[in-house]
C-alpha positions as CSV (number, residue, x, y, z in Angstrom):
1,M,0.0,0.0,0.2
2,G,3.0,2.1,0.4
3,S,2.2,5.9,0.4
4,E,-1.6,5.3,1.0
5,L,-1.1,4.3,4.8
6,C,0.0,7.6,5.2
7,E,-3.4,9.2,4.9
8,L,-5.3,6.7,6.7
9,T,-6.5,8.3,10.3
10,V,-5.4,7.4,13.5
11,R,-9.0,4.2,13.6
12,E,-8.5,3.7,10.0
13,L,-5.3,2.1,11.1
14,H,-6.3,-0.1,13.7
15,V,-8.7,-1.4,11.6
16,L,-6.2,-2.5,9.4
17,Y,-3.6,-3.8,12.6
18,E,-6.6,-6.0,13.3
19,A,-7.6,-7.5,10.3
20,K,-4.1,-8.2,9.4
21,S,-3.9,-5.8,6.6
22,A,-1.3,-3.6,7.8
23,S,1.8,-3.7,10.2
24,P,2.8,-1.1,12.4
25,V,6.1,-1.2,10.9
26,E,5.1,-0.7,7.2
27,V,2.8,2.3,7.9
28,M,5.6,3.6,9.9
29,E,8.7,2.9,7.2
30,A,5.7,4.6,5.4
31,V,6.1,7.5,6.9
32,L,9.7,7.7,7.4
33,H,9.9,7.9,3.5
34,R,7.4,10.9,3.4
35,I,9.1,12.6,6.2
36,E,12.4,12.1,3.8
37,Q,10.3,13.1,0.8
38,I,8.3,16.1,1.9
39,D,9.4,17.2,4.8
40,P,12.4,19.4,3.8
41,A,9.8,21.6,1.8
42,V,8.1,22.3,5.1
43,N,10.2,21.3,7.8
44,A,7.8,20.4,10.5
45,F,10.5,17.9,12.8
46,C,13.1,18.6,14.2
47,Q,14.2,15.7,15.0
48,I,13.5,11.8,14.7
49,A,13.8,9.0,17.0
50,G,16.4,6.4,15.9
51,D,14.5,3.7,17.5
52,A,10.8,4.4,15.8
53,L,10.9,1.0,13.3
54,D,12.0,-1.0,16.8
55,M,8.9,0.6,18.6
56,A,7.1,-0.2,15.8
57,R,8.6,-3.9,15.7
58,A,7.5,-4.5,19.3
59,S,4.0,-2.9,18.4
60,E,4.3,-6.0,15.3
61,A,4.8,-8.4,17.7
62,R,1.8,-7.7,19.3
63,W,0.2,-7.7,17.2
64,Q,0.8,-10.7,15.8
65,R,0.3,-12.2,19.7
66,K,-3.5,-10.1,19.6
67,S,-3.0,-8.6,22.5
68,P,-2.6,-5.0,21.5
69,L,-1.7,-2.5,24.4
70,G,-4.4,0.0,23.7
71,P,-6.1,1.8,20.6
72,L,-3.2,3.9,19.5
73,D,-0.7,0.5,19.5
74,G,0.9,0.7,16.0
75,V,0.1,4.2,15.4
76,P,2.6,6.9,14.8
77,V,2.5,10.0,17.0
78,S,4.8,12.9,16.4
79,I,5.1,15.1,19.0
80,K,5.5,18.9,19.4
81,D,9.5,20.2,20.9
82,N,8.3,21.4,24.7
83,V,6.8,18.5,25.4
84,A,10.0,15.9,26.9
85,V,10.0,12.0,25.1
86,S,12.5,10.0,27.2
87,G,15.9,9.3,25.0
88,L,14.9,12.2,22.7
89,A,16.3,16.4,23.3
90,T,13.6,19.1,24.6
91,R,14.5,21.3,22.6
92,Y,12.1,23.8,22.5
93,G,13.3,25.4,19.7
94,S,15.3,27.2,20.7
95,R,19.4,27.8,21.2
96,V,20.0,28.2,24.2
97,T,18.6,24.5,25.1
98,D,21.4,21.5,25.2
99,D,20.6,18.6,23.4
100,A,20.8,16.2,26.6
101,P,18.4,13.6,25.7
102,A,15.6,13.2,28.1
103,P,15.5,11.2,31.3
104,H,11.6,11.0,31.2
105,D,8.9,10.9,29.4
106,S,5.8,13.7,30.1
107,P,2.6,12.5,31.2
108,C,1.1,12.5,28.0
109,V,3.9,10.6,26.3
110,A,3.7,8.0,29.1
111,R,0.1,7.5,28.4
112,L,0.6,7.1,24.8
113,R,3.6,4.3,24.9
114,E,1.3,2.5,27.7
115,S,-0.9,2.3,24.8
116,G,1.0,1.3,22.1
117,A,1.7,4.7,20.3
118,V,4.7,4.9,18.7
119,C,6.4,8.5,19.8
120,F,8.8,8.4,16.6
121,A,9.8,12.5,16.4
122,K,9.7,15.8,17.4
123,T,8.2,19.1,15.6
124,T,8.7,22.3,15.1
125,L,8.2,25.3,17.3
126,P,9.4,29.0,18.1
127,D,11.9,29.6,20.3
128,F,10.0,28.6,23.4
129,A,6.2,28.8,22.4
130,H,6.0,32.4,22.8
131,K,4.3,33.7,19.3
132,I,1.6,32.4,17.3
133,V,3.8,31.8,14.2
134,T,6.8,28.8,13.4
135,D,10.6,30.1,12.7
136,S,13.6,29.8,15.3
137,P,16.7,30.7,15.0
138,L,17.0,27.2,15.9
139,T,15.5,25.1,13.1
140,G,14.1,27.9,10.8
141,V,11.0,28.6,8.9
142,T,8.5,26.1,9.1
143,R,5.8,25.9,5.4
144,N,2.5,25.6,5.2
145,P,1.4,22.2,3.2
146,W,-1.2,24.0,1.3
147,D,1.3,27.0,0.5
148,P,4.8,27.1,1.4
149,E,5.0,30.5,1.1
150,R,2.9,31.4,4.0
151,T,3.1,30.3,7.6
152,P,0.6,27.2,8.9
153,G,0.7,29.2,11.9
154,G,2.1,28.7,15.3
155,S,3.5,27.8,17.8
156,S,2.4,24.1,16.4
157,G,3.4,24.4,12.9
158,G,5.6,21.7,12.7
159,A,2.6,19.5,14.4
160,A,0.0,20.8,12.1
161,A,2.3,20.8,9.3
162,A,3.1,17.3,9.9
163,V,-0.5,15.3,9.6
164,S,-0.9,18.2,7.0
165,L,0.3,16.3,4.6
166,G,0.1,12.7,6.1
167,M,4.0,12.7,7.9
168,A,1.9,11.3,10.9
169,P,-0.8,9.9,11.8
170,A,-1.7,12.3,14.8
171,A,0.8,14.8,16.6
172,I,0.3,16.5,19.8
173,G,0.5,20.0,20.7
174,T,0.4,22.5,23.3
175,D,-1.3,25.8,23.6
176,G,-0.7,29.0,25.8
177,G,-2.8,31.2,23.6
178,G,-4.4,29.7,20.8
179,S,-1.1,27.2,19.8
180,I,-3.0,24.0,18.7
181,R,-6.2,25.8,17.3
182,I,-4.8,28.5,14.5
183,P,-2.1,26.1,12.9
184,A,-5.3,24.0,13.0
185,A,-7.6,26.4,11.1
186,F,-4.4,27.6,9.2
187,T,-3.7,24.0,7.7
188,G,-6.8,22.2,7.7
189,T,-6.3,19.7,10.7
190,F,-8.8,19.5,13.7
191,G,-7.2,20.5,17.2
192,F,-8.4,20.5,20.0
193,K,-6.9,22.4,23.8
194,P,-9.0,21.0,26.3
195,S,-10.0,22.2,29.9
196,F,-7.0,23.4,32.0
197,G,-5.9,20.4,33.7
198,R,-7.7,17.7,31.5
199,V,-4.7,16.6,30.6
200,P,-1.9,16.2,32.8
201,H,1.2,18.2,32.4
202,A,4.7,18.1,33.5
203,P,7.1,20.3,34.0
204,R,4.8,23.2,33.1
205,G,7.3,25.7,33.5
206,P,6.4,29.5,33.4
207,F,3.5,29.2,31.3
208,G,2.0,27.0,33.5
209,L,-1.1,28.8,34.2
210,L,-2.1,29.0,30.6
211,S,-0.9,25.7,29.5
212,H,-2.9,23.1,28.0
213,V,-1.5,19.9,25.9
214,G,-4.4,18.8,23.6
215,P,-3.9,16.4,19.7
216,V,-4.2,18.0,16.2
217,T,-5.6,15.2,13.7
218,R,-7.0,15.2,10.5
219,C,-10.7,14.4,12.1
220,V,-12.5,14.7,15.7
221,T,-13.0,10.9,16.0
222,D,-8.9,10.7,16.1
223,A,-8.7,13.2,18.8
224,A,-11.3,11.6,20.6
225,R,-9.6,8.5,20.8
226,I,-6.4,10.0,21.7
227,L,-7.8,12.8,24.6
228,T,-9.2,9.1,26.1
229,V,-5.5,8.3,26.7
230,I,-3.6,11.1,27.9
231,S,-6.3,12.4,30.1
232,R,-5.7,9.5,32.6
233,P,-3.7,10.7,36.0
234,D,-0.8,11.5,36.4
235,S,0.8,12.8,40.0
236,R,2.8,14.8,38.7
237,D,0.5,18.2,38.1
238,W,-0.7,19.0,40.5
239,Y,-3.2,21.8,38.8
240,A,-4.6,18.8,36.8
241,L,-8.3,17.7,37.0
242,P,-9.6,14.9,38.5
243,F,-10.1,12.2,36.5
244,E,-13.1,11.3,35.0
245,D,-13.3,8.0,32.5
246,N,-15.0,9.1,30.1
247,N,-14.5,7.5,26.5
248,Y,-14.3,10.4,25.0
249,E,-14.7,8.5,21.3
250,T,-17.3,6.5,22.1
251,G,-19.5,10.0,23.4
252,L,-19.5,11.3,20.0
253,K,-22.4,9.1,18.6
254,C,-24.2,10.0,22.2
255,Q,-26.4,12.3,20.1
256,L,-26.7,12.5,16.5
257,V,-29.5,16.1,16.4
258,P,-28.3,18.7,18.2
259,G,-31.9,19.6,19.5
260,G,-32.4,21.5,22.5
261,V,-28.6,22.3,22.4
262,R,-27.8,26.5,23.3
263,I,-25.9,27.9,21.0
264,A,-24.4,32.1,20.7
265,C,-23.5,33.0,17.7
266,S,-20.6,35.6,17.9
267,P,-18.7,35.8,14.5
268,A,-15.8,38.8,16.2
269,L,-16.7,38.1,19.5
270,G,-17.6,42.1,20.4
271,L,-14.2,43.1,18.9
272,S,-13.2,45.7,16.7
273,V,-11.1,43.1,15.4
274,T,-13.2,42.3,12.0
275,P,-12.7,39.0,10.4
276,E,-11.8,38.8,6.5
277,A,-15.4,37.6,4.6
278,D,-14.1,33.8,4.3
279,V,-13.6,33.6,8.1
280,H,-16.9,35.1,8.3
281,D,-19.3,33.2,6.5
282,A,-17.8,30.3,7.2
283,V,-19.0,30.6,11.3
284,M,-22.1,32.0,10.1
285,R,-22.2,28.9,7.7
286,A,-21.7,26.1,10.5
287,A,-24.1,28.1,12.6
288,D,-27.3,28.0,10.0
289,I,-26.1,24.2,9.7
290,L,-27.3,23.1,13.7
291,R,-30.2,24.9,13.7
292,Q,-31.2,23.5,10.5
293,L,-30.7,20.4,12.6
294,G,-32.4,21.7,15.5
295,A,-30.0,23.5,17.8
296,R,-31.8,26.3,19.1
297,V,-28.8,29.3,17.9
298,Q,-28.9,33.2,18.8
299,S,-26.3,35.5,18.1
300,E,-24.7,36.4,21.6
301,D,-21.4,37.7,22.2
302,P,-19.4,36.3,25.1
303,P,-19.0,38.8,27.9
304,G,-15.5,40.2,28.2
305,I,-13.1,39.1,25.6
306,E,-11.5,42.8,25.4
307,R,-11.0,42.4,28.4
308,C,-9.9,39.2,28.9
309,N,-6.7,40.2,26.3
310,A,-5.8,42.5,28.2
311,V,-4.8,40.0,31.1
312,H,-3.3,38.7,28.0
313,S,-1.3,41.1,27.1
314,T,-0.5,40.9,31.3
315,L,0.7,37.7,32.1
316,W,2.3,36.8,28.5
317,P,4.6,39.2,28.8
318,A,5.3,38.5,32.6
319,C,5.9,34.2,32.2
320,C,8.4,35.4,28.9
321,R,10.2,37.7,31.7
322,Q,10.0,35.0,34.2
323,L,11.0,32.5,31.5
324,T,14.6,34.9,30.5
325,E,15.8,35.7,33.6
326,G,18.4,34.2,35.0
327,M,19.6,33.5,31.3
328,A,23.5,33.5,30.2
329,D,24.0,37.5,28.7
330,G,20.1,38.2,29.0
331,G,19.2,35.9,26.3
332,A,20.8,36.8,23.7
333,A,20.3,34.1,21.9
334,L,16.6,34.2,22.1
335,D,14.4,35.1,19.6
336,A,13.8,38.9,18.9
337,S,10.4,39.0,19.9
338,L,10.4,36.0,22.5
339,L,12.8,39.3,24.1
340,A,10.9,42.1,23.3
341,Y,7.9,40.2,25.2
342,A,10.5,39.7,28.4
343,D,11.3,43.3,27.7
344,A,7.8,44.3,28.3
345,G,7.3,41.3,30.8
346,A,10.1,44.3,33.4
347,G,7.4,46.8,33.1
348,I,4.9,45.2,34.7
349,S,4.4,46.0,38.3
350,R,3.6,43.3,41.0
351,H,0.8,45.0,41.6
352,A,-0.1,45.4,37.8
353,L,0.2,41.2,37.9
354,L,-1.7,40.1,40.6
355,G,-3.9,42.8,39.0
356,A,-4.7,40.8,36.5
357,L,-4.9,37.2,38.0
358,I,-8.0,39.0,39.5
359,E,-9.5,40.0,36.7
360,R,-9.1,36.6,35.1
361,G,-11.2,35.8,38.0
362,E,-13.5,38.0,37.3
363,L,-14.4,37.5,33.8
364,G,-14.8,33.8,34.3
365,A,-17.8,34.2,36.6
366,A,-18.8,36.0,33.9
367,V,-18.1,33.9,31.0
368,N,-19.3,30.9,33.2
369,A,-22.9,32.8,33.9
370,F,-23.2,33.1,30.5
371,F,-22.1,29.3,30.1
372,E,-25.9,29.0,32.0
373,R,-27.5,29.9,29.5
374,Y,-25.8,28.6,26.4
375,D,-23.9,25.1,25.9
376,L,-21.2,26.6,23.0
377,V,-19.9,29.5,21.0
378,I,-19.6,29.2,17.8
379,C,-16.4,32.1,16.6
380,P,-13.7,32.9,14.5
381,V,-10.2,31.1,14.8
382,Y,-7.9,33.7,13.4
383,P,-9.7,37.4,11.6
384,R,-7.6,35.8,8.3
385,V,-6.3,33.0,6.8
386,A,-2.4,31.7,6.5
387,M,-0.4,34.5,6.1
388,R,2.3,34.6,3.4
389,L,5.5,34.8,4.9
390,T,6.6,38.6,3.6
391,E,3.1,39.8,5.2
392,L,4.7,39.0,8.3
393,P,6.8,41.9,9.5
394,P,10.1,41.0,11.1
395,G,9.7,41.0,15.4
396,E,6.5,41.8,15.0
397,V,4.0,39.1,17.3
398,L,0.5,38.7,16.2
399,F,-2.0,38.6,18.9
400,P,-4.4,35.3,19.1
401,Y,-7.6,37.6,19.1
402,F,-10.5,35.5,19.6
403,T,-8.4,32.1,21.4
404,A,-6.8,33.3,24.5
405,W,-9.5,33.7,25.9
406,C,-10.3,30.5,26.5
407,N,-6.8,29.9,27.7
408,Q,-7.3,32.2,30.6
409,L,-10.5,30.9,31.3
410,G,-9.5,27.1,30.7
411,L,-12.5,26.4,28.6
412,P,-12.4,23.4,26.4
413,A,-12.4,24.9,22.3
414,A,-11.2,23.0,19.1
415,S,-10.5,24.6,15.7
416,L,-12.3,22.7,13.0
417,Y,-11.6,22.6,9.1
418,A,-14.9,24.4,7.2
419,G,-14.3,24.3,3.2
420,T,-11.5,26.9,1.6
421,T,-11.0,30.8,0.2
422,S,-11.7,31.1,-3.3
423,E,-8.1,30.6,-3.3
424,G,-7.8,26.8,-2.1
425,L,-6.9,28.6,1.5
426,P,-8.5,26.4,4.4
427,I,-10.6,28.0,6.6
428,G,-11.2,27.1,10.4
429,I,-14.0,27.3,13.3
430,Q,-13.8,27.1,16.8
431,I,-16.2,26.3,18.5
432,V,-15.9,26.9,22.3
433,G,-18.0,25.2,25.6
434,G,-18.8,26.5,29.2
435,R,-15.6,24.9,31.8
436,H,-15.0,20.6,31.4
437,A,-17.9,20.7,28.7
438,D,-14.7,18.7,26.7
439,A,-16.6,15.8,25.0
440,L,-19.9,18.6,24.5
441,V,-16.5,20.9,21.9
442,L,-15.9,17.1,20.6
443,W,-19.7,16.1,20.3
444,A,-19.9,19.6,18.4
445,S,-17.5,19.1,16.4
446,H,-17.8,15.9,14.9
447,L,-21.2,16.9,14.0
448,L,-20.2,19.3,12.4
449,E,-17.4,17.0,10.2
450,L,-20.6,15.5,8.7
451,A,-21.9,18.4,7.4
452,F,-18.4,20.6,6.1
453,G,-16.0,16.7,5.4
454,C,-12.0,17.1,6.1
455,A,-9.5,18.2,4.4
456,P,-8.1,16.5,1.4
457,L,-4.8,15.1,2.5
458,S,-4.0,13.3,-0.7
459,E,-4.7,16.2,-2.6
460,M,-2.3,18.3,-1.0
461,T,0.5,15.8,-0.9
462,R,0.2,15.2,-4.3
463,T,0.1,19.2,-5.4
464,L,3.3,19.8,-2.8
465,T,4.5,16.6,-3.7
466,S,4.5,17.9,-7.5
467,S,6.0,21.5,-7.1
468,L,9.2,20.6,-5.9
469,A,10.3,19.2,-8.8
470,G,13.3,21.5,-9.3
471,R,12.6,24.2,-6.7
472,A,15.2,24.9,-4.2
473,M,13.4,26.8,-0.9
474,P,15.4,30.1,0.8
């Protein structure tokens, strides 16, 4: 089957393994071959595990004995390079780190291994995941699979690009302000940011109050399967939620018609930032689909989003300042935009920082009350589709206008493919739930995915492969 194996979902691979129609070794070999062919053009990977095929062989032996470890056995999963994988370096996309191998797996990687997943590679990110574009002084520029002259977004840009091109069936990303959802929107993949603490994460580091770990996949079912695995408990994360033994994949089928579900449609979240017409129209189409299916859809903005963004503008630089304090030479080897954030953070007083944390709690209470009247919000992920790299001014950091509030308030949120622009670029829409409503967000995402379909992976891959002939990327 060769290349076709790279285009299968996590669930489809599991079915093939059960039927002995393909083996984990064949899949791993196909994935590694595709990376060798395509990744030089997009730069999604920064490390490949030397024992990737050995892990696949161990999985193959388990399937031959009819004793797989779990629903992900033999599935290759890439890991963003700010998440520890034992035996691989955790470089955080930064020149200030070293290439010493991590001694332990992070919680999500440990859970993936327990289910038999092959954690075979690390994906690119900007310096310490500080921005929503993926480039760094360490690994260079990561490009968008739909158009290599555009950004895949960030900071989980390598993860999304890898999944979008079939170089990984699934990926693990992190999200501190939109870093899973924005790349998913820009690449036509599905990105899910769970509730804060739903997936244990350690070490949390300076961004610990905002950081979420979640999956990037080609379809909602795969993300639900992965969330079921990686949300299992781990005592290393003091912020982790009490464990709920949910099967999120089964939950996708619990209700086929959204009768009675209350949905707020908010095309701009009450902000002065105006989404592009294609983005606005995609949000409205999603609302119309759910309305036609029986959901109670009304136009209303959640309260306080602009204030949430102001809180983010205080806390994020403060986190960057904490990150850089004590670094040799003041962190001179860091990305200039990260240093700019840290400089801004140095000017934030303790009084202002405490005030931002207090206001975050007040905003959370107001949004909790809003979610007593609504079950979900449909809104944009970002005001635009993927931008050209030449349109990104050097050193300027883009702001996550429509996504940061979900991190400030710990809400579950997803980015779902909703078609393409006239230029053929993917459009993502965002579905947000109230606190701990992860299953509901996944269910609604699945329902809309049935209407919109998934992005055409095989067509993208052929287009990019043919474009590489005789073309040197700078």
